[in-house]
C-alpha positions as CSV (number, residue, x, y, z in Angstrom):
1,X,19.4,31.1,95.9
2,X,17.9,27.3,94.4
3,X,15.3,29.4,91.9
4,X,12.8,27.3,90.1
5,X,12.5,26.3,86.3
6,X,9.8,25.3,85.1
7,X,10.2,25.3,81.7
8,X,13.7,23.9,81.4
9,X,13.0,21.6,84.3
10,X,15.3,18.4,84.8
11,X,17.1,20.7,81.9
12,X,18.9,23.2,84.9
13,X,20.1,22.6,88.3
14,X,20.5,26.0,90.4
15,X,22.8,25.8,92.7
16,X,24.2,27.0,96.1
17,X,25.9,25.2,98.5
18,X,24.1,21.7,97.5
19,X,20.7,22.0,95.4
20,X,18.4,19.3,94.0
21,X,15.7,20.3,91.4
22,X,13.9,18.6,89.3
23,X,14.2,14.6,91.4
24,X,18.0,15.0,90.1
25,X,20.7,14.0,92.6
26,X,22.6,16.6,94.3
27,X,25.9,18.1,93.2
28,X,28.0,20.5,94.6
29,X,28.9,23.2,93.8
30,X,32.5,23.3,95.1
31,X,33.9,26.0,92.3
32,X,34.0,29.0,94.2
33,X,35.1,32.6,92.4
34,X,38.2,33.6,93.0
35,X,39.2,37.0,94.6
36,X,39.3,40.1,92.4
37,X,38.0,37.5,89.4
38,X,35.2,39.7,87.4
39,X,34.1,40.9,83.9
40,X,36.1,40.3,81.3
41,X,38.7,42.8,79.6
42,X,36.8,44.4,76.6
43,X,40.0,44.8,75.3
44,X,40.8,40.6,76.1
45,X,37.1,39.7,74.5
46,X,38.4,37.3,71.4
47,X,36.5,34.5,70.7
48,X,35.8,32.3,67.4
49,X,35.2,35.0,64.5
50,X,31.7,33.9,64.2
51,X,28.6,36.0,64.1
52,X,27.6,36.5,68.2
53,X,24.9,36.7,68.6
54,X,24.0,32.9,67.4
55,X,22.1,29.3,68.0
56,X,24.6,27.4,69.6
57,X,23.9,23.1,71.6
58,X,25.1,21.6,73.7
59,X,27.2,18.3,73.6
60,X,26.6,16.8,76.6
61,X,24.3,16.0,79.3
62,X,26.3,17.8,82.0
63,X,27.7,21.5,81.8
64,X,28.4,23.5,84.4
65,X,27.2,27.4,83.5
66,X,29.1,29.5,85.3
67,X,29.2,33.3,86.6
68,X,32.6,34.6,84.6
69,X,34.5,32.7,82.1
70,X,37.3,30.3,83.8
71,X,37.1,27.2,86.0
72,X,37.6,29.7,88.9
73,X,34.1,31.3,88.8
74,X,31.0,29.7,91.1
75,X,28.9,27.3,88.9
76,X,25.9,28.9,88.9
77,X,23.4,25.9,87.6
78,X,24.4,22.3,85.8
79,X,22.2,21.9,82.2
80,X,21.1,18.0,82.4
81,X,20.0,17.8,78.7
82,X,22.6,17.0,76.3
83,X,20.9,19.2,72.4
84,X,19.4,21.7,74.7
85,X,19.4,24.8,72.3
86,X,21.5,27.7,74.2
87,X,22.2,31.8,72.5
88,X,25.4,31.9,72.2
89,X,25.4,36.1,73.2
90,X,29.3,36.6,74.3
91,X,33.1,35.1,73.3
92,X,35.8,35.3,75.2
93,X,38.7,32.9,74.2
94,X,37.5,29.2,74.8
95,X,34.7,30.1,76.9
96,X,30.8,31.3,75.5
97,X,28.4,33.0,77.3
98,X,25.1,31.1,76.6
99,X,21.4,32.4,77.9
100,X,19.1,29.9,77.8
101,X,15.1,29.8,76.7
102,X,14.3,31.5,80.1
103,X,16.6,34.5,79.6
104,X,18.9,33.1,82.0
105,X,22.2,33.3,81.4
106,X,26.0,31.9,82.6
107,X,29.7,30.9,80.7
108,X,30.5,27.9,79.4
109,X,33.4,25.8,77.6
110,X,33.1,26.6,74.3
111,X,34.3,22.7,73.5
112,X,30.4,21.5,75.6
113,X,28.6,23.3,73.0
114,X,28.0,22.0,69.4
115,X,27.0,24.5,65.7
116,X,25.0,21.3,65.3
117,X,21.1,23.4,65.5
118,X,17.8,22.1,67.7
119,X,14.9,24.0,69.2
120,X,12.8,23.5,71.6
121,X,9.0,23.5,71.0
122,X,6.5,26.5,72.1
123,X,8.8,26.3,75.9
124,X,6.8,29.9,76.8
125,X,3.9,27.8,76.4
126,X,4.7,25.1,79.6
127,X,3.7,28.0,82.6
128,X,0.7,27.1,84.4
129,X,1.0,23.6,84.3
130,X,-1.2,22.8,81.0
131,X,1.6,20.8,78.2
132,X,-0.2,21.9,74.8
133,X,0.6,19.9,72.1
134,X,1.5,21.1,68.1
135,X,1.1,18.9,65.3
136,X,4.9,17.9,63.2
137,X,2.7,18.2,59.5
138,X,4.5,16.3,56.5
139,X,5.0,20.1,54.7
140,X,5.3,23.5,55.5
141,X,1.7,25.1,54.3
142,X,-1.2,25.2,56.7
143,X,-3.4,22.0,56.9
144,X,-1.0,19.7,55.9
145,X,-0.8,15.8,56.7
146,X,0.0,15.3,61.0
147,X,3.0,13.4,61.1
148,X,3.0,13.5,64.5
149,X,2.2,15.7,67.8
150,X,4.5,17.1,70.2
151,X,4.4,18.0,73.2
152,X,6.0,21.9,74.3
153,X,9.7,21.7,75.9
154,X,10.5,18.8,73.2
155,X,14.1,19.4,71.3
156,X,13.6,18.9,68.0
157,X,16.5,18.6,65.4
158,X,16.3,21.6,63.0
159,X,17.5,20.7,59.3
160,X,16.7,24.0,57.5
161,X,14.6,27.0,57.5
162,X,12.4,29.3,55.1
163,X,11.7,32.5,56.9
164,X,8.2,30.5,58.1
165,X,8.7,26.9,58.5
166,X,11.4,24.8,59.8
167,X,11.9,21.4,58.4
168,X,12.7,19.3,62.0
169,X,12.9,15.9,63.1
170,X,12.2,14.9,66.8
171,X,13.2,10.9,67.5
172,X,11.9,8.9,64.5
173,X,9.9,12.0,63.2
174,X,10.7,14.3,60.6
175,X,8.3,17.3,59.6
176,X,7.9,20.5,59.9
177,X,7.0,23.7,62.3
178,X,6.1,27.0,62.5
179,X,8.6,29.1,62.4
180,X,7.9,31.1,65.3
181,X,6.8,28.3,67.4
182,X,10.5,27.3,68.3
183,X,13.1,28.7,71.0
184,X,16.5,28.0,69.0
185,X,15.9,30.2,65.3
186,X,16.3,33.5,65.1
187,X,12.9,34.9,63.5
188,X,13.1,35.3,59.9
189,X,15.9,33.6,59.8
190,X,17.0,30.6,56.5
191,X,19.0,27.8,58.1
192,X,20.3,25.6,55.7
């Protein structure tokens, strides 16, 4: 089943046999779930020992999100944007169940995600066709001098956060954004 994706347009291709989103190439969904392949047994849920939930980012610009934690599970969609932040909500061996900024969930190989912190700027504001913009500020204070103007949906590299402001970089620009305008850091989280 193909699902439209306004916020992650061009970031995720939904698959059902074949499907195309955002003018990207057709990607076949050849991996089908084997009979009897189901949910992860609770006793077998072994992971990294890192906190869950937590945010990670994609290492690659082509990552399959699967229905379950194995290559035998059906491919649900393909993420096509390296650096995209995802929230790890569960672990099983070398697999991570992740959630994206739209709330869609799938399983990805642990080797395709990184602990490097990134965040989407105002992804919830992309609904309705307009693309809002915000200022990247010279310091973490209201009224600070703008360094650049960035659009909602842009991926920022998170340098650090102090529960209110995050120091980020977007391309060649470095500056500050209010933490509550980012998806990829928790409210009140300190990032060092």
